N, CA and C of each residue as an Amber inpcrd file, in Angstrom:
protein
   573
   8.3030000  17.7450000   8.0670000   8.3440000  17.7140000   7.0550000
   8.4730000  15.9970000   6.3740000   8.1330000  16.0240000   5.2740000
   7.8210000  14.8220000   4.5470000   9.0540000  15.0640000   3.3580000
  10.2120000  14.1520000   3.6510000  11.3040000  13.9120000   3.1300000
  11.0720000  13.4680000   1.3240000  11.6310000  13.8510000   0.3040000
  11.4020000  13.6300000  -1.2180000  12.6820000  12.5600000  -0.9210000
  12.4070000  11.8830000  -2.4540000  13.3570000  10.8260000  -2.4680000
  14.0470000  11.0150000  -4.1110000  15.0300000  10.5920000  -4.4420000
  15.4510000  10.7050000  -5.7420000  14.9530000   9.5360000  -6.6950000
  14.4360000   8.6520000  -5.8370000  13.5740000   7.4080000  -6.3360000
  12.7650000   7.7760000  -7.5390000  12.4660000   7.2590000  -9.0030000
  11.2110000   7.4990000  -9.1930000  10.6350000   6.5910000  -9.1290000
   8.9390000   6.9590000  -9.2920000   7.6520000   6.3750000  -8.9590000
   6.8780000   6.1420000  -9.7890000   6.6310000   4.7850000  -9.8130000
   5.9010000   4.4910000 -11.3060000   4.6800000   3.1600000 -10.5400000
   4.9500000   2.6440000  -9.6030000   4.4030000   1.5360000  -8.7900000
   3.9900000   1.7980000  -7.7000000   2.7040000   2.0080000  -7.0480000
   2.5220000   2.6070000  -5.5950000   1.7320000   1.0290000  -5.1420000
   1.9910000   0.4040000  -4.0240000   1.5620000  -0.5660000  -3.0850000
   0.4090000  -0.1670000  -2.3650000  -0.4980000  -1.1580000  -2.2420000
  -1.5550000  -0.7490000  -1.3420000  -1.7260000  -1.6800000  -0.2100000
  -1.5630000  -1.5330000   0.8630000  -1.8630000  -2.5330000   2.2030000
  -2.7200000  -1.8380000   2.9190000  -3.4340000  -3.0770000   3.4230000
  -4.6810000  -2.6530000   4.3690000  -5.6070000  -3.9620000   4.5150000
  -6.5330000  -3.7000000   5.1110000  -7.6080000  -4.5740000   5.7540000
  -8.4030000  -5.2610000   4.4420000  -8.2580000  -6.7010000   4.8180000
  -8.6370000  -7.7090000   3.6560000 -10.4170000  -7.8190000   4.1850000
 -10.7100000  -7.5990000   5.4860000 -12.1260000  -7.6150000   5.6620000
 -12.8130000  -6.2620000   5.1820000 -12.0000000  -5.4560000   4.6290000
 -12.9500000  -4.1610000   4.4020000 -14.0200000  -4.4710000   3.4170000
 -15.5120000  -3.9210000   3.5300000 -16.4180000  -4.2370000   2.7980000
 -16.6460000  -2.7780000   1.8420000 -17.5010000  -2.8540000   1.0260000
 -17.6470000  -1.4420000   0.0790000 -18.4120000  -0.4080000   0.6970000
 -18.9760000  -0.7530000   2.1660000 -19.6610000   0.1820000   2.9990000
 -18.8890000   1.0110000   3.8580000 -17.4450000   0.2350000   3.6540000
 -16.5340000   0.6240000   5.1610000 -15.5220000   1.8780000   4.2820000
 -15.4670000   2.9450000   5.0900000 -14.6840000   4.1430000   4.7980000
 -13.2650000   3.8030000   4.0970000 -12.5980000   2.8140000   4.8830000
 -11.1690000   2.3110000   4.0840000 -11.1500000   1.7010000   3.1550000
 -12.4910000   1.2190000   2.9410000 -12.6280000   0.6610000   1.2090000
 -12.6080000   1.4490000   0.0920000 -13.8840000   2.5250000   1.0050000
 -13.5960000   3.6450000  -0.1350000 -12.3740000   4.5130000  -0.2610000
 -11.5950000   4.8420000   0.6920000 -10.3230000   5.7430000   0.3710000
  -9.3920000   4.7800000  -0.4740000  -9.3250000   3.3590000  -0.4610000
  -8.6540000   2.6210000  -1.2800000  -9.0530000   2.7750000  -2.6170000
 -10.3950000   2.7200000  -2.8580000 -10.5060000   2.7370000  -4.2140000
 -10.3940000   4.3020000  -4.8800000 -10.6990000   5.0770000  -3.9410000
 -10.7480000   6.5270000  -4.3610000  -9.4940000   6.5910000  -5.0900000
  -8.6430000   6.3380000  -3.8680000  -7.1420000   6.5380000  -4.3120000
  -6.3810000   5.9690000  -5.1690000  -6.7820000   4.8040000  -5.6090000
  -6.1970000   4.0270000  -6.6610000  -6.7320000   4.5960000  -8.0610000
  -8.2600000   5.0810000  -8.0100000  -8.7100000   6.0000000  -9.4110000
  -7.5540000   6.8330000  -9.6260000  -7.5440000   7.8920000  -8.5210000
  -6.5380000   9.2420000  -8.6840000  -5.3940000   8.9140000  -9.4360000
  -4.4140000   7.9870000  -8.6420000  -3.1390000   7.3430000  -9.1530000
  -3.2070000   6.6410000 -10.3260000  -4.1350000   6.3400000 -10.8790000
  -4.0750000   5.3220000 -11.7090000  -4.2910000   6.7590000 -13.3350000
  -5.2560000   7.3710000 -12.9230000  -5.4140000   8.3990000 -13.7300000
  -4.2750000   9.4970000 -13.8100000  -3.3990000   9.4970000 -13.1920000
  -2.0500000  10.2700000 -12.8130000  -0.9330000   9.1780000 -13.4300000
  -1.1870000   8.1600000 -14.2610000  -0.3400000   7.3160000 -14.5490000
   0.4520000   6.1040000 -13.5280000   0.0990000   5.8220000 -12.2210000
   0.5570000   5.0840000 -11.4000000   0.2220000   3.7700000 -11.6830000
   0.8570000   2.7210000 -11.9720000   0.4990000   1.5700000 -11.4920000
   0.2220000   1.0020000 -10.2890000  -1.2190000   0.1480000 -10.1560000
  -1.4590000  -0.1450000  -8.4560000  -1.0360000  -1.4550000  -8.2160000
  -0.3000000  -1.3710000  -7.0570000  -0.0550000  -2.8980000  -7.0360000
  -0.1600000  -3.6250000  -5.2790000  -0.8150000  -4.8000000  -5.2310000
  -1.7050000  -5.4310000  -3.9580000  -1.3660000  -6.9790000  -4.0010000
  -1.7370000  -7.6060000  -2.7600000  -1.5940000  -8.5790000  -2.3430000
  -2.4800000  -9.6540000  -2.9690000  -3.2860000  -9.3010000  -3.7810000
  -4.6360000 -10.1890000  -4.5730000  -5.5910000 -10.4570000  -3.7090000
  -5.9070000  -9.8360000  -2.4870000  -6.8460000 -10.3960000  -1.9200000
  -8.1490000  -9.5730000  -2.1260000  -9.2040000  -9.3650000  -0.9970000
 -10.2320000  -9.0280000  -0.8870000  -9.9270000  -7.7160000  -0.1630000
 -11.0130000  -6.7490000   0.0300000 -11.3270000  -5.6250000   0.9370000
 -10.3980000  -4.5310000   0.3930000  -9.3190000  -4.0020000   1.1490000
  -8.6520000  -2.9200000   0.6770000  -7.8250000  -3.2420000  -0.7500000
  -7.2860000  -4.6110000  -0.7760000  -6.6070000  -4.9620000  -2.1830000
  -7.4840000  -4.9710000  -3.1500000  -8.6830000  -5.7280000  -3.0930000
  -9.5890000  -5.6070000  -4.1520000 -10.1980000  -3.9990000  -4.4830000
 -10.2270000  -3.3190000  -3.5000000 -11.0460000  -1.9760000  -4.1410000
  -9.6670000  -1.2820000  -4.6390000  -8.5110000  -1.2680000  -4.8650000
  -7.3930000  -0.6090000  -5.2040000  -7.4930000  -1.0380000  -6.5460000
  -7.4800000  -2.6430000  -6.4370000  -7.5810000  -2.8710000  -8.2450000
  -8.7810000  -2.3890000  -8.9840000 -10.0590000  -2.3030000  -8.1950000
 -10.7720000  -1.7970000  -8.9510000 -10.7430000  -0.4510000  -9.5720000
 -10.5530000   0.2770000  -8.2250000 -10.5390000   1.8310000  -8.8360000
  -9.1920000   1.9140000  -9.6040000  -8.3080000   1.4030000  -9.8430000
  -7.0680000   1.4130000 -10.7080000  -8.0240000   0.9500000 -12.1500000
  -8.9240000  -0.0140000 -12.3330000  -9.1260000  -0.6750000 -13.5490000
 -10.2190000   0.4650000 -14.1440000 -11.0170000   0.8690000 -12.8740000
 -12.5270000   1.6860000 -13.5370000 -11.6640000   3.0100000 -13.9630000
 -10.5010000   3.4910000 -13.7560000 -10.1540000   4.8080000 -14.0210000
  -9.0820000   4.4700000 -15.4080000  -9.3390000   3.2270000 -15.5530000
  -8.7550000   3.1150000 -17.1360000  -6.8230000   2.9140000 -17.0070000
  -6.6690000   2.3650000 -15.7890000  -5.3430000   2.1830000 -15.4330000
  -4.9740000   0.6150000 -15.4660000  -3.3960000   0.2780000 -14.6600000
  -3.0430000  -1.0490000 -14.4640000  -2.9100000  -1.0690000 -13.3690000
  -3.3780000  -2.5200000 -12.6100000  -3.1480000  -3.1250000 -11.5800000
  -2.1260000  -4.6370000 -11.6790000  -1.7670000  -4.5640000 -10.4760000
  -0.8400000  -5.8100000 -10.3180000  -1.2710000  -6.7100000  -9.0800000
  -1.1790000  -7.9010000  -8.9690000  -1.3670000  -8.7740000  -7.6810000
   0.1410000  -9.2750000  -7.5510000   0.3750000  -9.7440000  -5.9670000
   1.5680000 -10.7400000  -6.0950000   0.7390000 -11.3620000  -4.8700000
   0.8880000 -12.9040000  -5.1340000  -0.1830000 -13.5240000  -4.6260000
   0.7050000 -14.9730000  -3.8930000   0.3740000 -15.7900000  -3.2410000
   1.2100000 -16.9580000  -2.9930000   0.7040000 -17.8170000  -3.9630000
   1.4680000 -18.8310000  -4.6900000   0.8430000 -19.8320000  -5.6590000
  -0.1410000 -20.6910000  -4.8690000  -0.8710000 -20.8940000  -6.2300000
  -2.0020000 -21.5280000  -5.3130000  -2.0390000 -22.9610000  -5.0740000
  -0.7500000 -23.6260000  -5.4210000  -0.3730000 -24.9100000  -5.1490000
   0.0170000 -25.1300000  -3.5190000   0.0520000 -23.7830000  -3.1280000
   0.7750000 -24.2270000  -1.7580000  -0.6710000 -23.8270000  -0.7710000
  -0.7400000 -24.7010000   0.1170000  -1.8440000 -24.5660000   1.2430000
  -1.6430000 -23.6250000   2.3860000  -2.1690000 -22.4780000   1.8600000
  -1.7330000 -21.3250000   3.1730000  -2.5140000 -21.5640000   4.4990000
  -3.7140000 -22.2580000   4.3090000  -4.6790000 -22.4100000   5.3550000
  -5.7230000 -21.3860000   5.3700000  -6.7300000 -21.5820000   6.1830000
  -8.1210000 -20.6580000   6.0400000  -7.8840000 -19.0440000   6.2240000
  -6.7300000 -18.7860000   6.9520000  -6.5160000 -17.5320000   7.2450000
  -5.9670000 -16.2780000   6.1960000  -5.3710000 -17.2310000   4.8280000
  -4.5470000 -16.6960000   3.9350000  -5.9190000 -16.2850000   2.8230000
  -5.9000000 -14.9230000   2.5140000  -6.8240000 -13.8490000   1.5630000
  -6.3410000 -13.3950000   0.1810000  -5.0140000 -14.0550000  -0.0450000
  -4.5850000 -13.3690000  -1.0750000  -4.6380000 -14.0150000  -2.1280000
  -5.6710000 -14.7020000  -2.4990000  -6.2670000 -15.4200000  -3.8210000
  -7.4950000 -15.1250000  -4.2300000  -8.3160000 -14.0550000  -3.9950000
  -9.3640000 -13.6050000  -4.3680000  -9.8000000 -13.5610000  -5.6060000
 -10.3980000 -14.4630000  -5.9620000 -10.8490000 -14.5180000  -7.7380000
 -11.4820000 -13.2380000  -8.3860000 -12.0510000 -12.7210000  -7.7240000
 -12.7210000 -11.3620000  -8.6110000 -11.5720000 -10.3190000  -8.7790000
 -10.4360000 -10.3490000  -7.6430000  -9.1750000  -9.5890000  -7.8070000
  -8.1550000 -10.0400000  -8.7970000  -8.1900000 -11.0960000  -8.7850000
  -7.0800000 -11.8050000  -9.7850000  -7.6670000 -11.8140000 -11.3460000
  -9.0850000 -11.7660000 -11.6110000  -9.5770000 -11.6500000 -12.5410000
  -9.6100000 -10.5510000 -13.4670000  -9.4290000  -9.3740000 -12.5840000
  -9.2740000  -7.9050000 -13.1780000  -7.8720000  -7.2440000 -13.2540000
  -6.8850000  -8.0350000 -12.7410000  -5.6940000  -7.2800000 -12.9780000
  -4.7510000  -7.5530000 -14.0290000  -4.1940000  -6.9340000 -14.4040000
  -2.9150000  -7.0170000 -15.7300000  -1.8720000  -7.7760000 -15.6530000
  -1.3620000  -7.6320000 -14.3800000  -0.3300000  -9.0080000 -14.0110000
  -0.4050000  -9.6830000 -12.6410000   0.0880000 -10.8980000 -12.7750000
  -0.2480000 -11.8090000 -11.4100000   1.2460000 -12.2720000 -11.5000000
   1.7620000 -12.2690000  -9.9580000   3.1740000 -12.6740000  -9.7390000
   3.1810000 -13.7660000  -8.7620000   3.3260000 -14.7880000  -8.2500000
   3.4120000 -15.4220000  -7.7420000   4.6220000 -15.8910000  -7.0300000
   4.2360000 -15.9380000  -5.9290000   5.6310000 -16.6350000  -4.9370000
   5.3160000 -17.6390000  -4.0860000   5.9860000 -18.0890000  -2.9990000
   5.5940000 -19.5840000  -2.3630000   5.4590000 -19.4560000  -1.0600000
   5.6800000 -18.0570000  -0.3740000   5.0860000 -18.2310000   1.1640000
   4.9620000 -16.8830000   1.1650000   4.6290000 -16.4090000   2.5340000
   4.3160000 -15.1670000   3.0460000   5.1260000 -14.1570000   3.2330000
   6.1200000 -14.5600000   3.7250000   7.7200000 -13.6450000   3.4180000
   7.9980000 -13.2720000   2.2500000   8.1860000 -14.4600000   1.2480000
   8.4290000 -13.9230000  -0.1260000   7.6720000 -13.0210000  -0.7450000
   6.2640000 -13.4100000  -0.8210000   5.3040000 -12.7460000  -1.1220000
   5.4680000 -10.9830000  -0.7330000   5.3600000 -10.8280000   0.2790000
   5.8000000  -9.6320000   1.2450000   7.0440000  -8.7660000   0.3250000
   8.2040000  -9.6460000   0.4700000   9.5660000  -9.1430000  -0.2560000
   9.4440000  -8.7170000  -1.4580000   8.6670000  -9.2630000  -2.4690000
   7.9720000  -9.2140000  -3.6200000   7.4550000  -7.9050000  -3.7720000
   6.3310000  -7.5680000  -2.8470000   5.4550000  -6.6520000  -3.3580000
   6.4790000  -5.3020000  -2.3810000   7.0870000  -5.3820000  -1.7790000
   8.3570000  -4.2880000  -1.6280000   8.7940000  -4.0300000  -2.5430000
   9.5260000  -4.9740000  -3.3680000  10.2430000  -4.9420000  -4.2790000
   9.6260000  -4.5940000  -5.4640000   8.3490000  -4.8640000  -5.6760000
   7.3940000  -4.1520000  -7.0990000   7.3950000  -2.9350000  -6.7260000
   7.0200000  -2.2440000  -5.7360000   6.4660000  -0.7050000  -5.6660000
   7.5700000   0.2870000  -5.5360000   7.1620000   1.2530000  -5.5160000
   8.2640000   2.4210000  -5.5650000   7.5500000   3.5550000  -4.4710000
   6.5110000   3.2620000  -3.9180000   5.8990000   3.9370000  -2.7900000
   4.7220000   3.2200000  -2.2300000   4.3500000   3.1590000  -0.8690000
   3.1850000   2.6060000  -0.3210000   2.3690000   3.6290000   0.1570000
   0.9750000   2.8600000  -0.0840000  -0.2500000   3.4150000   0.9000000
  -0.5430000   2.4720000   1.5410000  -0.8220000   3.1520000   3.0350000
  -1.3150000   2.4960000   4.4270000  -2.6710000   2.7770000   4.7100000
  -3.6090000   1.7790000   4.4910000  -4.8240000   2.0060000   4.9760000
  -5.1860000   1.3380000   6.4370000  -6.3270000   1.6400000   6.8300000
  -6.5630000   0.3900000   8.0650000  -6.5610000  -0.9170000   7.7760000
  -5.8690000  -1.5550000   8.7690000  -5.6850000  -3.0580000   8.8280000
  -5.3810000  -3.6500000   9.9480000  -5.0440000  -5.0600000   9.5660000
  -5.0440000  -5.6470000  10.9670000  -3.3350000  -5.9730000  11.1980000
  -3.2250000  -7.1830000  11.8180000  -1.7090000  -7.6670000  11.8620000
  -1.1050000  -7.8550000  10.6100000  -1.3060000  -8.2440000   9.1100000
  -0.5890000  -8.3960000   8.4320000  -0.4390000  -6.8420000   7.7730000
  -1.2440000  -5.7740000   7.8230000  -0.7140000  -4.1670000   7.5860000
   0.2020000  -4.2390000   8.5370000   0.4090000  -4.0700000   9.4660000
   1.3900000  -3.7600000  10.6550000   2.7930000  -4.7040000   9.9370000
   2.7250000  -5.7820000   9.5180000   3.8690000  -6.4560000   9.3910000
   4.5230000  -6.1470000   7.9370000   3.5830000  -5.7320000   7.1070000
   3.9490000  -4.8150000   5.8340000   4.5120000  -3.0870000   6.3300000
   3.7940000  -2.3870000   7.2780000   4.1570000  -1.3920000   7.6180000
   5.6860000  -1.4760000   8.0620000   5.9330000  -2.5320000   9.0660000
   7.3890000  -2.3430000   9.7810000   8.1010000  -3.0900000   8.4470000
   8.3150000  -3.7140000   7.5360000   9.1340000  -3.6970000   6.8620000
   9.4840000  -2.5310000   5.6810000   8.4290000  -2.0470000   5.5110000
   8.6380000  -1.0270000   4.0860000   9.3560000   0.2430000   5.0570000
   8.7780000   0.5710000   6.3950000   9.4420000   1.7740000   7.2320000
  10.5630000   1.5840000   7.3750000  11.2420000   0.2080000   7.9220000
  12.4160000   0.2610000   8.0890000  13.3930000   0.1760000   6.8870000
  12.9240000  -0.4040000   5.8250000  13.4000000   0.0710000   4.4220000
  13.8860000   1.5590000   4.1820000  12.5080000   2.3450000   4.0850000
  12.7180000   3.6080000   3.9000000  13.6400000   4.3870000   4.7440000
  14.1930000   3.9990000   6.1420000  14.9460000   4.8500000   7.0240000
  16.6180000   4.3430000   6.6640000  16.5140000   3.2080000   6.2230000
  17.8510000   2.3720000   5.8910000  18.2610000   3.2850000   4.3080000
  17.3490000   3.1920000   3.4100000  17.9530000   3.8890000   2.3300000
  17.1670000   5.6670000   2.2470000  17.2310000   6.1730000   3.4250000
  17.0750000   7.5430000   3.1500000  17.6220000   8.4940000   1.6990000
  16.9590000   9.2650000   1.2970000  17.3850000  10.0670000   0.1810000
  16.8930000   9.1130000  -0.7750000  16.9390000   7.8770000  -1.0410000
  16.4740000   6.8720000  -1.9490000  15.4290000   6.3260000  -1.7600000
  14.7380000   6.5940000  -0.5860000  13.8370000   5.9330000   0.1430000
  12.6460000   5.5130000  -1.0010000  11.6940000   4.7780000  -0.4340000
  10.4520000   4.4330000  -1.2720000   9.1930000   5.0160000  -0.1030000
   8.6250000   6.1610000  -0.5310000   7.9530000   7.1090000   0.7760000
   6.4060000   6.3100000   1.0000000   6.2370000   6.5860000   2.2120000
   4.8750000   6.0450000   3.1100000   3.7520000   7.0100000   3.2300000
   2.6100000   6.8010000   2.3430000   1.6540000   7.7060000   2.8790000
   0.4620000   6.6140000   3.8020000   0.1830000   7.3580000   5.0210000
  -1.0280000   6.6750000   5.6460000  -2.3320000   7.7180000   5.0010000
  -3.5150000   7.0620000   4.7290000  -4.4680000   7.2190000   4.2550000
  -5.4210000   6.9440000   5.2230000  -5.8510000   8.2650000   5.6440000
  -7.1380000   8.2400000   6.6940000  -6.8900000   9.0830000   7.9000000
  -7.7200000  10.0420000   8.2350000  -7.8300000  10.6700000   9.3440000
  -6.9220000  10.1000000  10.5510000  -7.5140000   8.9990000  10.9190000
  -7.1870000   8.2220000  12.1350000  -5.7360000   8.1600000  12.4960000
  -5.0430000   7.7640000  11.3550000  -3.6750000   7.4950000  11.4770000
  -2.7640000   8.5650000  12.3690000  -3.3680000   9.8590000  12.0000000
  -2.3260000  11.1750000  12.7890000  -2.3450000  10.6900000  14.4420000
  -3.4130000  10.5210000  15.0550000  -3.0680000  10.0870000  16.4280000
  -2.0070000   9.1090000  16.7440000  -2.4330000   7.7860000  15.8000000
  -1.5360000   6.5590000  15.8280000  -0.0840000   6.9890000  16.2250000
   0.2380000   7.8530000  14.7730000   1.7000000   8.1860000  14.5050000
   1.9100000   9.3500000  15.9610000   1.0620000   9.8690000  16.2080000
   1.7510000  10.8390000  17.1670000   2.0770000  10.2260000  18.3720000
   1.3560000   9.0950000  18.7610000   1.5280000   8.1410000  19.9610000
   2.5570000   7.6900000  19.9500000   2.5970000   6.9980000  18.3380000
   3.9980000   5.8960000  18.1780000   5.4960000   7.1110000  18.1180000
   5.2690000   8.3400000  17.8280000   6.5690000   9.1660000  17.7050000
   6.4910000   9.6290000  19.0030000   5.7980000   9.5810000  20.2250000
   5.8970000   9.8400000  21.3380000   6.4580000   8.9470000  22.1090000
   6.0950000   7.5680000  22.0680000   6.2800000   6.2490000  22.9710000
   7.5760000   5.4900000  22.5420000   8.0080000   5.7410000  21.0940000
   8.9960000   5.0670000  20.6530000  10.1080000   5.6580000  20.3400000
  11.6180000   5.1010000  20.1520000  12.5900000   6.1410000  20.0580000
  12.8940000   6.2990000  18.5820000  12.0880000   7.1010000  18.0850000
  12.0820000   7.5030000  16.4170000  13.0360000   8.6830000  16.4490000
  13.6010000   8.5590000  15.4030000  14.7890000   9.8860000  14.9190000
  13.8470000  10.8120000  13.8290000  14.4550000  11.8890000  13.6670000
  13.6280000  12.6250000  12.6330000  13.5590000  12.1420000  11.2450000
  14.5310000  10.9150000  10.8280000  14.4560000  10.3990000   9.4290000
  13.4040000   9.6550000   9.2530000  13.3390000   8.9110000  10.4210000
  11.9400000   7.7490000  10.5290000  10.8880000   8.5180000  10.3810000
  10.4520000   9.7700000  10.9910000   9.3750000  10.3810000  10.8400000
   8.8410000  11.1510000   9.3040000  10.4320000  11.4500000   8.8850000
  10.3500000  11.9420000   7.4830000   9.8700000  11.4640000   6.5400000
   9.9760000   9.9900000   6.1180000   9.8940000   9.2440000   5.4490000
   8.3660000   8.9570000   5.1480000   7.5730000   9.3790000   6.0110000
   5.9140000   8.8610000   5.6080000   5.2970000  10.3010000   5.8740000
   3.8440000  10.3780000   5.1310000   3.0490000  11.5090000   5.5500000
   1.7780000  11.0840000   5.6020000   0.7420000  11.5230000   6.2280000
  -0.4920000  11.2390000   6.6830000  -1.3440000  11.9350000   5.7280000
  -2.5010000  11.4920000   4.9760000  -3.2300000  12.1870000   4.3290000
  -4.9450000  11.9110000   4.9960000  -5.6610000  12.8070000   4.9890000
  -7.1100000  12.3350000   5.2520000  -7.9930000  11.9300000   4.1420000
  -7.6150000  12.8070000   2.9450000  -8.3170000  12.0530000   1.8130000
  -7.8160000  11.6010000   0.6130000  -8.6610000  10.9240000  -0.4470000
  -7.7550000  10.7120000  -1.7170000  -7.2270000  11.7690000  -2.3690000
  -7.9330000  12.7180000  -2.0620000  -7.9370000  14.0110000  -3.1180000
  -6.5810000  14.5690000  -2.4940000  -6.1230000  14.3760000  -1.5810000
  -4.6020000  15.1110000  -0.9290000  -3.6350000  14.1070000  -1.8380000
  -3.4950000  12.7970000  -2.2110000  -2.6760000  12.2490000  -2.7760000
  -1.8960000  13.0450000  -3.7070000  -2.7200000  13.3850000  -4.7890000
  -1.9140000  13.9070000  -5.6420000  -1.0290000  15.1460000  -5.7840000
  -0.9860000  16.1140000  -4.8300000  -0.0160000  16.7200000  -4.0910000
   1.0330000  16.3630000  -3.5490000   0.6850000  15.0850000  -2.9130000
   1.8560000  14.6990000  -1.9760000   2.8220000  13.8350000  -3.3640000
   2.4370000  13.0830000  -4.2870000   3.0800000  12.8660000  -5.3070000
   3.7120000  13.5050000  -5.9430000   3.1400000  14.6850000  -6.5850000
   3.7390000  15.8360000  -7.2210000   4.7050000  16.2150000  -6.6540000
   4.9420000  16.5200000  -4.7430000   6.2150000  16.5480000  -4.0570000
   7.1990000  15.8180000  -4.0800000   6.7460000  14.7890000  -4.5400000
   7.9630000  13.5820000  -4.3410000   8.7720000  13.7890000  -6.1830000
   8.2470000  14.4330000  -7.0930000   9.0800000  14.2850000  -7.8730000
   9.8870000  15.4840000  -8.4790000
């Protein structure tokens, strides 16, 4: 059972693969999810990079909605693996927030959003998930909900529930949707 929250939801953060391309399923899922949520009046927030992040901004803007990014200040040299200054993404959003390192960027993304969508991704997505999932458990009842988008998440979450010492609250702060069309009903149930 997916737990409701008393927290009002206005901004939804998208976390996922910076390497996703237009023909990838998770790119499509992010773009379509952003379209649906932006049309419903939510602001879309992401880390300012390519892939799932860019797909989220594009989907929001194509739907006539708002998109915001949280990036690391361009004066900071983050090295070649940092993807959060993707110029096409930066150019189309309504608001840009700059922080000075990865932990501050993540903290700000978490602070800006009222709910989180998790798409297929790598270690960055795992670190983001760990932070938001722990925060959701600690703030249960006033938590920021987590929605995993994609059919493959069911197996991952079933395996984690079996292998880890997770209690009912940890399992109830998230839900899994297979398609973007399921998101509307999920967010209606939270308000």
